[in-house]
PDB file of the backbone (N, CA, C, O) and the ligand in Angstrom, with CONECT records:
HET     ZN  A 101       1
ATOM      1  N   UNK A   1      90.329  90.422 123.135  1.00  0.00           N
ATOM      2  CA  UNK A   1      90.668  89.362 122.189  1.00  0.00           C
ATOM      3  C   UNK A   1      90.686  89.923 120.770  1.00  0.00           C
ATOM      4  O   UNK A   1      90.082  90.951 120.465  1.00  0.00           O
ATOM      5  N   UNK A   2      91.398  89.205 119.932  1.00  0.00           N
ATOM      6  CA  UNK A   2      91.519  89.670 118.560  1.00  0.00           C
ATOM      7  C   UNK A   2      90.960  88.647 117.577  1.00  0.00           C
ATOM      8  O   UNK A   2      90.973  87.440 117.818  1.00  0.00           O
ATOM      9  N   UNK A   3      90.472  89.176 116.472  1.00  0.00           N
ATOM     10  CA  UNK A   3      90.030  88.318 115.380  1.00  0.00           C
ATOM     11  C   UNK A   3      91.220  87.474 114.919  1.00  0.00           C
ATOM     12  O   UNK A   3      92.326  87.984 114.738  1.00  0.00           O
ATOM     13  N   UNK A   4      90.973  86.171 114.732  1.00  0.00           N
ATOM     14  CA  UNK A   4      92.063  85.287 114.313  1.00  0.00           C
ATOM     15  C   UNK A   4      92.465  85.526 112.860  1.00  0.00           C
ATOM     16  O   UNK A   4      93.540  85.110 112.427  1.00  0.00           O
ATOM     17  N   UNK A   5      91.603  86.189 112.123  1.00  0.00           N
ATOM     18  CA  UNK A   5      91.880  86.398 110.702  1.00  0.00           C
ATOM     19  C   UNK A   5      92.562  87.732 110.448  1.00  0.00           C
ATOM     20  O   UNK A   5      93.593  87.778 109.778  1.00  0.00           O
ATOM     21  N   UNK A   6      91.997  88.834 110.978  1.00  0.00           N
ATOM     22  CA  UNK A   6      92.551  90.146 110.645  1.00  0.00           C
ATOM     23  C   UNK A   6      93.206  90.828 111.839  1.00  0.00           C
ATOM     24  O   UNK A   6      93.870  91.851 111.674  1.00  0.00           O
ATOM     25  N   UNK A   7      93.031  90.277 113.040  1.00  0.00           N
ATOM     26  CA  UNK A   7      93.682  90.865 114.207  1.00  0.00           C
ATOM     27  C   UNK A   7      92.927  92.014 114.846  1.00  0.00           C
ATOM     28  O   UNK A   7      93.406  92.610 115.811  1.00  0.00           O
ATOM     29  N   UNK A   8      91.743  92.336 114.315  1.00  0.00           N
ATOM     30  CA  UNK A   8      90.943  93.418 114.878  1.00  0.00           C
ATOM     31  C   UNK A   8      90.488  93.056 116.287  1.00  0.00           C
ATOM     32  O   UNK A   8      90.226  91.890 116.584  1.00  0.00           O
ATOM     33  N   UNK A   9      90.397  94.065 117.151  1.00  0.00           N
ATOM     34  CA  UNK A   9      89.965  93.845 118.519  1.00  0.00           C
ATOM     35  C   UNK A   9      88.450  93.631 118.538  1.00  0.00           C
ATOM     36  O   UNK A   9      87.700  94.546 118.199  1.00  0.00           O
ATOM     37  N   UNK A  10      87.993  92.448 118.925  1.00  0.00           N
ATOM     38  CA  UNK A  10      86.563  92.139 118.943  1.00  0.00           C
ATOM     39  C   UNK A  10      86.191  91.441 120.249  1.00  0.00           C
ATOM     40  O   UNK A  10      87.049  90.889 120.938  1.00  0.00           O
ATOM     41  N   UNK A  11      84.904  91.473 120.578  1.00  0.00           N
ATOM     42  CA  UNK A  11      84.386  90.783 121.755  1.00  0.00           C
ATOM     43  C   UNK A  11      84.180  89.316 121.404  1.00  0.00           C
ATOM     44  O   UNK A  11      83.163  88.960 120.809  1.00  0.00           O
ATOM     45  N   UNK A  12      85.121  88.474 121.760  1.00  0.00           N
ATOM     46  CA  UNK A  12      85.019  87.050 121.450  1.00  0.00           C
ATOM     47  C   UNK A  12      84.064  86.381 122.428  1.00  0.00           C
ATOM     48  O   UNK A  12      84.125  86.632 123.631  1.00  0.00           O
ATOM     49  N   UNK A  13      83.191  85.538 121.917  1.00  0.00           N
ATOM     50  CA  UNK A  13      82.250  84.801 122.752  1.00  0.00           C
ATOM     51  C   UNK A  13      82.802  83.394 122.957  1.00  0.00           C
ATOM     52  O   UNK A  13      82.972  82.638 122.000  1.00  0.00           O
ATOM     53  N   UNK A  14      83.078  83.052 124.212  1.00  0.00           N
ATOM     54  CA  UNK A  14      83.644  81.734 124.501  1.00  0.00           C
ATOM     55  C   UNK A  14      82.530  80.707 124.608  1.00  0.00           C
ATOM     56  O   UNK A  14      81.593  80.877 125.388  1.00  0.00           O
ATOM     57  N   UNK A  15      82.632  79.656 123.831  1.00  0.00           N
ATOM     58  CA  UNK A  15      81.685  78.547 123.900  1.00  0.00           C
ATOM     59  C   UNK A  15      82.423  77.371 124.525  1.00  0.00           C
ATOM     60  O   UNK A  15      83.616  77.469 124.813  1.00  0.00           O
ATOM     61  N   UNK A  16      81.725  76.261 124.738  1.00  0.00           N
ATOM     62  CA  UNK A  16      82.351  75.151 125.464  1.00  0.00           C
ATOM     63  C   UNK A  16      83.576  74.597 124.752  1.00  0.00           C
ATOM     64  O   UNK A  16      84.602  74.344 125.384  1.00  0.00           O
ATOM     65  N   UNK A  17      83.474  74.407 123.432  1.00  0.00           N
ATOM     66  CA  UNK A  17      84.614  73.822 122.730  1.00  0.00           C
ATOM     67  C   UNK A  17      85.042  74.653 121.524  1.00  0.00           C
ATOM     68  O   UNK A  17      85.743  74.172 120.634  1.00  0.00           O
ATOM     69  N   UNK A  18      84.606  75.905 121.515  1.00  0.00           N
ATOM     70  CA  UNK A  18      84.990  76.781 120.410  1.00  0.00           C
ATOM     71  C   UNK A  18      84.839  78.233 120.848  1.00  0.00           C
ATOM     72  O   UNK A  18      84.394  78.514 121.961  1.00  0.00           O
ATOM     73  N   UNK A  19      85.211  79.144 119.967  1.00  0.00           N
ATOM     74  CA  UNK A  19      84.990  80.568 120.213  1.00  0.00           C
ATOM     75  C   UNK A  19      84.247  81.140 119.023  1.00  0.00           C
ATOM     76  O   UNK A  19      84.453  80.731 117.881  1.00  0.00           O
ATOM     77  N   UNK A  20      83.373  82.101 119.317  1.00  0.00           N
ATOM     78  CA  UNK A  20      82.635  82.759 118.253  1.00  0.00           C
ATOM     79  C   UNK A  20      83.189  84.174 118.116  1.00  0.00           C
ATOM     80  O   UNK A  20      83.285  84.914 119.095  1.00  0.00           O
ATOM     81  N   UNK A  21      83.548  84.536 116.894  1.00  0.00           N
ATOM     82  CA  UNK A  21      84.187  85.825 116.653  1.00  0.00           C
ATOM     83  C   UNK A  21      83.293  86.682 115.757  1.00  0.00           C
ATOM     84  O   UNK A  21      83.180  86.426 114.558  1.00  0.00           O
ATOM     85  N   UNK A  22      82.659  87.698 116.344  1.00  0.00           N
ATOM     86  CA  UNK A  22      81.779  88.574 115.552  1.00  0.00           C
ATOM     87  C   UNK A  22      82.591  89.735 114.966  1.00  0.00           C
ATOM     88  O   UNK A  22      82.441  90.884 115.383  1.00  0.00           O
ATOM     89  N   UNK A  23      83.439  89.421 114.009  1.00  0.00           N
ATOM     90  CA  UNK A  23      84.313  90.457 113.449  1.00  0.00           C
ATOM     91  C   UNK A  23      83.548  91.287 112.428  1.00  0.00           C
ATOM     92  O   UNK A  23      82.946  90.737 111.506  1.00  0.00           O
ATOM     93  N   UNK A  24      83.567  92.613 112.587  1.00  0.00           N
ATOM     94  CA  UNK A  24      82.833  93.464 111.641  1.00  0.00           C
ATOM     95  C   UNK A  24      83.437  93.429 110.236  1.00  0.00           C
ATOM     96  O   UNK A  24      82.753  93.732 109.259  1.00  0.00           O
ATOM     97  N   UNK A  25      84.693  93.067 110.133  1.00  0.00           N
ATOM     98  CA  UNK A  25      85.349  93.045 108.824  1.00  0.00           C
ATOM     99  C   UNK A  25      85.304  91.669 108.165  1.00  0.00           C
ATOM    100  O   UNK A  25      85.124  91.567 106.951  1.00  0.00           O
ATOM    101  N   UNK A  26      85.466  90.611 108.961  1.00  0.00           N
ATOM    102  CA  UNK A  26      85.510  89.245 108.400  1.00  0.00           C
ATOM    103  C   UNK A  26      84.143  88.574 108.464  1.00  0.00           C
ATOM    104  O   UNK A  26      83.925  87.540 107.832  1.00  0.00           O
ATOM    105  N   UNK A  27      83.222  89.163 109.228  1.00  0.00           N
ATOM    106  CA  UNK A  27      81.907  88.627 109.561  1.00  0.00           C
ATOM    107  C   UNK A  27      81.996  87.495 110.571  1.00  0.00           C
ATOM    108  O   UNK A  27      83.079  87.033 110.928  1.00  0.00           O
ATOM    109  N   UNK A  28      80.825  87.064 111.020  1.00  0.00           N
ATOM    110  CA  UNK A  28      80.758  86.132 112.145  1.00  0.00           C
ATOM    111  C   UNK A  28      81.255  84.738 111.772  1.00  0.00           C
ATOM    112  O   UNK A  28      80.851  84.180 110.751  1.00  0.00           O
ATOM    113  N   UNK A  29      82.130  84.181 112.601  1.00  0.00           N
ATOM    114  CA  UNK A  29      82.569  82.793 112.403  1.00  0.00           C
ATOM    115  C   UNK A  29      82.926  82.190 113.742  1.00  0.00           C
ATOM    116  O   UNK A  29      83.051  82.889 114.748  1.00  0.00           O
ATOM    117  N   UNK A  30      83.086  80.877 113.736  1.00  0.00           N
ATOM    118  CA  UNK A  30      83.540  80.172 114.937  1.00  0.00           C
ATOM    119  C   UNK A  30      84.840  79.468 114.632  1.00  0.00           C
ATOM    120  O   UNK A  30      85.122  79.104 113.490  1.00  0.00           O
ATOM    121  N   UNK A  31      85.621  79.285 115.667  1.00  0.00           N
ATOM    122  CA  UNK A  31      86.870  78.545 115.512  1.00  0.00           C
ATOM    123  C   UNK A  31      86.944  77.525 116.642  1.00  0.00           C
ATOM    124  O   UNK A  31      86.688  77.853 117.801  1.00  0.00           O
ATOM    125  N   UNK A  32      87.294  76.293 116.304  1.00  0.00           N
ATOM    126  CA  UNK A  32      87.269  75.224 117.301  1.00  0.00           C
ATOM    127  C   UNK A  32      88.450  75.334 118.260  1.00  0.00           C
ATOM    128  O   UNK A  32      89.477  75.930 117.936  1.00  0.00           O
ATOM    129  N   UNK A  33      88.287  74.749 119.440  1.00  0.00           N
ATOM    130  CA  UNK A  33      89.332  74.760 120.456  1.00  0.00           C
ATOM    131  C   UNK A  33      90.620  74.131 119.954  1.00  0.00           C
ATOM    132  O   UNK A  33      91.709  74.608 120.272  1.00  0.00           O
ATOM    133  N   UNK A  34      90.503  73.052 119.165  1.00  0.00           N
ATOM    134  CA  UNK A  34      91.712  72.400 118.654  1.00  0.00           C
ATOM    135  C   UNK A  34      92.427  73.297 117.644  1.00  0.00           C
ATOM    136  O   UNK A  34      93.656  73.334 117.599  1.00  0.00           O
ATOM    137  N   UNK A  35      91.659  74.009 116.844  1.00  0.00           N
ATOM    138  CA  UNK A  35      92.278  74.929 115.878  1.00  0.00           C
ATOM    139  C   UNK A  35      92.980  76.066 116.616  1.00  0.00           C
ATOM    140  O   UNK A  35      94.062  76.495 116.215  1.00  0.00           O
ATOM    141  N   UNK A  36      92.366  76.553 117.693  1.00  0.00           N
ATOM    142  CA  UNK A  36      92.981  77.627 118.484  1.00  0.00           C
ATOM    143  C   UNK A  36      94.301  77.146 119.088  1.00  0.00           C
ATOM    144  O   UNK A  36      95.293  77.874 119.100  1.00  0.00           O
ATOM    145  N   UNK A  37      94.297  75.899 119.594  1.00  0.00           N
ATOM    146  CA  UNK A  37      95.513  75.346 120.187  1.00  0.00           C
ATOM    147  C   UNK A  37      96.631  75.255 119.151  1.00  0.00           C
ATOM    148  O   UNK A  37      97.785  75.567 119.443  1.00  0.00           O
ATOM    149  N   UNK A  38      96.280  74.826 117.938  1.00  0.00           N
ATOM    150  CA  UNK A  38      97.269  74.733 116.862  1.00  0.00           C
ATOM    151  C   UNK A  38      97.816  76.116 116.515  1.00  0.00           C
ATOM    152  O   UNK A  38      99.012  76.292 116.284  1.00  0.00           O
ATOM    153  N   UNK A  39      96.917  77.082 116.486  1.00  0.00           N
ATOM    154  CA  UNK A  39      97.307  78.454 116.186  1.00  0.00           C
ATOM    155  C   UNK A  39      98.351  78.962 117.148  1.00  0.00           C
ATOM    156  O   UNK A  39      99.366  79.541 116.759  1.00  0.00           O
ATOM    157  N   UNK A  40      98.070  78.726 118.438  1.00  0.00           N
ATOM    158  CA  UNK A  40      98.976  79.234 119.453  1.00  0.00           C
ATOM    159  C   UNK A  40     100.305  78.496 119.403  1.00  0.00           C
ATOM    160  O   UNK A  40     101.370  79.094 119.552  1.00  0.00           O
ATOM    161  N   UNK A  41     100.222  77.162 119.185  1.00  0.00           N
ATOM    162  CA  UNK A  41     101.438  76.360 119.217  1.00  0.00           C
ATOM    163  C   UNK A  41     102.367  76.712 118.051  1.00  0.00           C
ATOM    164  O   UNK A  41     103.584  76.797 118.216  1.00  0.00           O
ATOM    165  N   UNK A  42     101.776  76.915 116.879  1.00  0.00           N
ATOM    166  CA  UNK A  42     102.603  77.116 115.677  1.00  0.00           C
ATOM    167  C   UNK A  42     102.703  78.568 115.242  1.00  0.00           C
ATOM    168  O   UNK A  42     103.351  78.887 114.245  1.00  0.00           O
ATOM    169  N   UNK A  43     102.039  79.467 116.020  1.00  0.00           N
ATOM    170  CA  UNK A  43     102.052  80.872 115.632  1.00  0.00           C
ATOM    171  C   UNK A  43     101.494  81.101 114.233  1.00  0.00           C
ATOM    172  O   UNK A  43     102.020  81.895 113.452  1.00  0.00           O
ATOM    173  N   UNK A  44     100.430  80.393 113.946  1.00  0.00           N
ATOM    174  CA  UNK A  44      99.819  80.458 112.624  1.00  0.00           C
ATOM    175  C   UNK A  44      99.163  81.807 112.382  1.00  0.00           C
ATOM    176  O   UNK A  44      98.774  82.513 113.312  1.00  0.00           O
ATOM    177  N   UNK A  45      99.055  82.135 111.123  1.00  0.00           N
ATOM    178  CA  UNK A  45      98.248  83.283 110.701  1.00  0.00           C
ATOM    179  C   UNK A  45      97.422  82.871 109.510  1.00  0.00           C
ATOM    180  O   UNK A  45      97.914  82.212 108.594  1.00  0.00           O
ATOM    181  N   UNK A  46      96.174  83.260 109.525  1.00  0.00           N
ATOM    182  CA  UNK A  46      95.326  82.965 108.377  1.00  0.00           C
ATOM    183  C   UNK A  46      95.715  83.813 107.176  1.00  0.00           C
ATOM    184  O   UNK A  46      96.192  84.940 107.308  1.00  0.00           O
ATOM    185  N   UNK A  47      95.499  83.240 106.015  1.00  0.00           N
ATOM    186  CA  UNK A  47      95.519  84.026 104.785  1.00  0.00           C
ATOM    187  C   UNK A  47      94.188  84.768 104.763  1.00  0.00           C
ATOM    188  O   UNK A  47      93.138  84.166 104.539  1.00  0.00           O
ATOM    189  N   UNK A  48      94.236  86.076 104.995  1.00  0.00           N
ATOM    190  CA  UNK A  48      93.010  86.844 105.190  1.00  0.00           C
ATOM    191  C   UNK A  48      92.026  86.704 104.023  1.00  0.00           C
ATOM    192  O   UNK A  48      90.823  86.536 104.223  1.00  0.00           O
ATOM    193  N   UNK A  49      92.550  86.777 102.834  1.00  0.00           N
ATOM    194  CA  UNK A  49      91.674  86.721 101.667  1.00  0.00           C
ATOM    195  C   UNK A  49      91.010  85.350 101.542  1.00  0.00           C
ATOM    196  O   UNK A  49      89.804  85.253 101.316  1.00  0.00           O
ATOM    197  N   UNK A  50      91.809  84.295 101.690  1.00  0.00           N
ATOM    198  CA  UNK A  50      91.276  82.929 101.616  1.00  0.00           C
ATOM    199  C   UNK A  50      90.226  82.684 102.689  1.00  0.00           C
ATOM    200  O   UNK A  50      89.159  82.133 102.417  1.00  0.00           O
ATOM    201  N   UNK A  51      90.544  83.101 103.915  1.00  0.00           N
ATOM    202  CA  UNK A  51      89.649  82.842 105.043  1.00  0.00           C
ATOM    203  C   UNK A  51      88.328  83.600 104.875  1.00  0.00           C
ATOM    204  O   UNK A  51      87.254  83.055 105.129  1.00  0.00           O
ATOM    205  N   UNK A  52      88.422  84.855 104.447  1.00  0.00           N
ATOM    206  CA  UNK A  52      87.192  85.641 104.271  1.00  0.00           C
ATOM    207  C   UNK A  52      86.348  85.085 103.137  1.00  0.00           C
ATOM    208  O   UNK A  52      85.119  85.077 103.214  1.00  0.00           O
ATOM    209  N   UNK A  53      87.013  84.618 102.080  1.00  0.00           N
ATOM    210  CA  UNK A  53      86.268  84.052 100.958  1.00  0.00           C
ATOM    211  C   UNK A  53      85.551  82.768 101.399  1.00  0.00           C
ATOM    212  O   UNK A  53      84.412  82.512 101.010  1.00  0.00           O
ATOM    213  N   UNK A  54      86.249  81.965 102.225  1.00  0.00           N
ATOM    214  CA  UNK A  54      85.629  80.732 102.695  1.00  0.00           C
ATOM    215  C   UNK A  54      84.409  81.041 103.571  1.00  0.00           C
ATOM    216  O   UNK A  54      83.360  80.417 103.414  1.00  0.00           O
ATOM    217  N   UNK A  55      84.547  82.007 104.494  1.00  0.00           N
ATOM    218  CA  UNK A  55      83.419  82.386 105.356  1.00  0.00           C
ATOM    219  C   UNK A  55      82.243  82.852 104.501  1.00  0.00           C
ATOM    220  O   UNK A  55      81.101  82.456 104.735  1.00  0.00           O
ATOM    221  N   UNK A  56      82.525  83.686 103.521  1.00  0.00           N
ATOM    222  CA  UNK A  56      81.463  84.187 102.640  1.00  0.00           C
ATOM    223  C   UNK A  56      80.771  83.034 101.918  1.00  0.00           C
ATOM    224  O   UNK A  56      79.556  83.060 101.719  1.00  0.00           O
ATOM    225  N   UNK A  57      81.547  82.025 101.527  1.00  0.00           N
ATOM    226  CA  UNK A  57      80.981  80.887 100.790  1.00  0.00           C
ATOM    227  C   UNK A  57      80.090  80.031 101.677  1.00  0.00           C
ATOM    228  O   UNK A  57      79.243  79.288 101.180  1.00  0.00           O
ATOM    229  N   UNK A  58      80.279  80.132 103.002  1.00  0.00           N
ATOM    230  CA  UNK A  58      79.492  79.330 103.949  1.00  0.00           C
ATOM    231  C   UNK A  58      78.203  80.021 104.354  1.00  0.00           C
ATOM    232  O   UNK A  58      77.313  79.389 104.922  1.00  0.00           O
ATOM    233  N   UNK A  59      78.093  81.311 104.069  1.00  0.00           N
ATOM    234  CA  UNK A  59      76.925  82.039 104.523  1.00  0.00           C
ATOM    235  C   UNK A  59      75.699  81.650 103.709  1.00  0.00           C
ATOM    236  O   UNK A  59      75.787  81.407 102.506  1.00  0.00           O
ATOM    237  N   UNK A  60      74.569  81.597 104.376  1.00  0.00           N
ATOM    238  CA  UNK A  60      73.362  81.139 103.716  1.00  0.00           C
ATOM    239  C   UNK A  60      73.063  79.698 104.048  1.00  0.00           C
ATOM    240  O   UNK A  60      71.991  79.193 103.712  1.00  0.00           O
ATOM    241  N   UNK A  61      74.002  79.020 104.710  1.00  0.00           N
ATOM    242  CA  UNK A  61      73.777  77.624 105.095  1.00  0.00           C
ATOM    243  C   UNK A  61      72.949  77.547 106.377  1.00  0.00           C
ATOM    244  O   UNK A  61      72.493  76.465 106.747  1.00  0.00           O
ATOM    245  N   UNK A  62      72.745  78.679 107.062  1.00  0.00           N
ATOM    246  CA  UNK A  62      71.931  78.696 108.268  1.00  0.00           C
ATOM    247  C   UNK A  62      72.713  78.466 109.542  1.00  0.00           C
ATOM    248  O   UNK A  62      72.164  78.608 110.635  1.00  0.00           O
ATOM    249  N   UNK A  63      73.995  78.111 109.426  1.00  0.00           N
ATOM    250  CA  UNK A  63      74.808  77.928 110.619  1.00  0.00           C
ATOM    251  C   UNK A  63      76.016  78.866 110.538  1.00  0.00           C
ATOM    252  O   UNK A  63      76.404  79.311 109.457  1.00  0.00           O
ATOM    253  N   UNK A  64      76.590  79.150 111.686  1.00  0.00           N
ATOM    254  CA  UNK A  64      77.783  79.987 111.724  1.00  0.00           C
ATOM    255  C   UNK A  64      78.964  79.167 111.190  1.00  0.00           C
ATOM    256  O   UNK A  64      79.186  78.046 111.647  1.00  0.00           O
ATOM    257  N   UNK A  65      79.715  79.702 110.240  1.00  0.00           N
ATOM    258  CA  UNK A  65      80.860  78.949 109.711  1.00  0.00           C
ATOM    259  C   UNK A  65      81.840  78.577 110.822  1.00  0.00           C
ATOM    260  O   UNK A  65      82.246  79.427 111.615  1.00  0.00           O
ATOM    261  N   UNK A  66      82.214  77.302 110.872  1.00  0.00           N
ATOM    262  CA  UNK A  66      83.135  76.833 111.906  1.00  0.00           C
ATOM    263  C   UNK A  66      84.470  76.462 111.271  1.00  0.00           C
ATOM    264  O   UNK A  66      84.534  75.620 110.375  1.00  0.00           O
ATOM    265  N   UNK A  67      85.519  77.095 111.742  1.00  0.00           N
ATOM    266  CA  UNK A  67      86.863  76.748 111.289  1.00  0.00           C
ATOM    267  C   UNK A  67      87.412  75.714 112.262  1.00  0.00           C
ATOM    268  O   UNK A  67      87.793  76.049 113.384  1.00  0.00           O
ATOM    269  N   UNK A  68      87.451  74.453 111.829  1.00  0.00           N
ATOM    270  CA  UNK A  68      88.031  73.422 112.697  1.00  0.00           C
ATOM    271  C   UNK A  68      89.504  73.258 112.312  1.00  0.00           C
ATOM    272  O   UNK A  68      90.004  73.978 111.447  1.00  0.00           O
ATOM    273  N   UNK A  69      90.196  72.316 112.951  1.00  0.00           N
ATOM    274  CA  UNK A  69      91.643  72.253 112.744  1.00  0.00           C
ATOM    275  C   UNK A  69      92.020  71.894 111.311  1.00  0.00           C
ATOM    276  O   UNK A  69      93.014  72.400 110.791  1.00  0.00           O
ATOM    277  N   UNK A  70      91.229  71.016 110.659  1.00  0.00           N
ATOM    278  CA  UNK A  70      91.586  70.671 109.279  1.00  0.00           C
ATOM    279  C   UNK A  70      91.277  71.814 108.329  1.00  0.00           C
ATOM    280  O   UNK A  70      92.015  72.047 107.371  1.00  0.00           O
ATOM    281  N   UNK A  71      90.192  72.525 108.589  1.00  0.00           N
ATOM    282  CA  UNK A  71      89.856  73.691 107.773  1.00  0.00           C
ATOM    283  C   UNK A  71      90.912  74.778 107.968  1.00  0.00           C
ATOM    284  O   UNK A  71      91.354  75.405 107.005  1.00  0.00           O
ATOM    285  N   UNK A  72      91.309  74.992 109.213  1.00  0.00           N
ATOM    286  CA  UNK A  72      92.305  76.030 109.506  1.00  0.00           C
ATOM    287  C   UNK A  72      93.581  75.784 108.707  1.00  0.00           C
ATOM    288  O   UNK A  72      94.189  76.723 108.193  1.00  0.00           O
ATOM    289  N   UNK A  73      93.981  74.525 108.606  1.00  0.00           N
ATOM    290  CA  UNK A  73      95.254  74.199 107.948  1.00  0.00           C
ATOM    291  C   UNK A  73      95.253  74.560 106.468  1.00  0.00           C
ATOM    292  O   UNK A  73      96.319  74.767 105.889  1.00  0.00           O
ATOM    293  N   UNK A  74      94.088  74.640 105.850  1.00  0.00           N
ATOM    294  CA  UNK A  74      94.064  75.001 104.426  1.00  0.00           C
ATOM    295  C   UNK A  74      93.720  76.474 104.200  1.00  0.00           C
ATOM    296  O   UNK A  74      93.596  76.918 103.059  1.00  0.00           O
ATOM    297  N   UNK A  75      93.569  77.222 105.281  1.00  0.00           N
ATOM    298  CA  UNK A  75      93.286  78.657 105.139  1.00  0.00           C
ATOM    299  C   UNK A  75      94.492  79.505 105.545  1.00  0.00           C
ATOM    300  O   UNK A  75      94.373  80.710 105.767  1.00  0.00           O
ATOM    301  N   UNK A  76      95.623  78.872 105.636  1.00  0.00           N
ATOM    302  CA  UNK A  76      96.827  79.595 106.068  1.00  0.00           C
ATOM    303  C   UNK A  76      97.475  80.316 104.897  1.00  0.00           C
ATOM    304  O   UNK A  76      98.499  80.977 105.070  1.00  0.00           O
TER     305      UNK A  76
HETATM  306 ZN    ZN A 101      88.506  89.910 111.321  1.00  0.00          ZN2+
END
């Protein structure tokens, strides 16, 4: 599997309704099943800089940053 942000080959952890991506370059984040479906349907690509900045801004909150479908739409 590949990181949804930078395309690097990473070991994706499948969760019940999301995936966890431990990307060494983008850092750890989760992406929801609905966001993944949108990605595949529309062939979306994240804006790498925007997405990484958002993940960085979420760190320290104690939870893994989750990119849901509405968040994904503004990180393109
Ligand atoms: Zn990445």
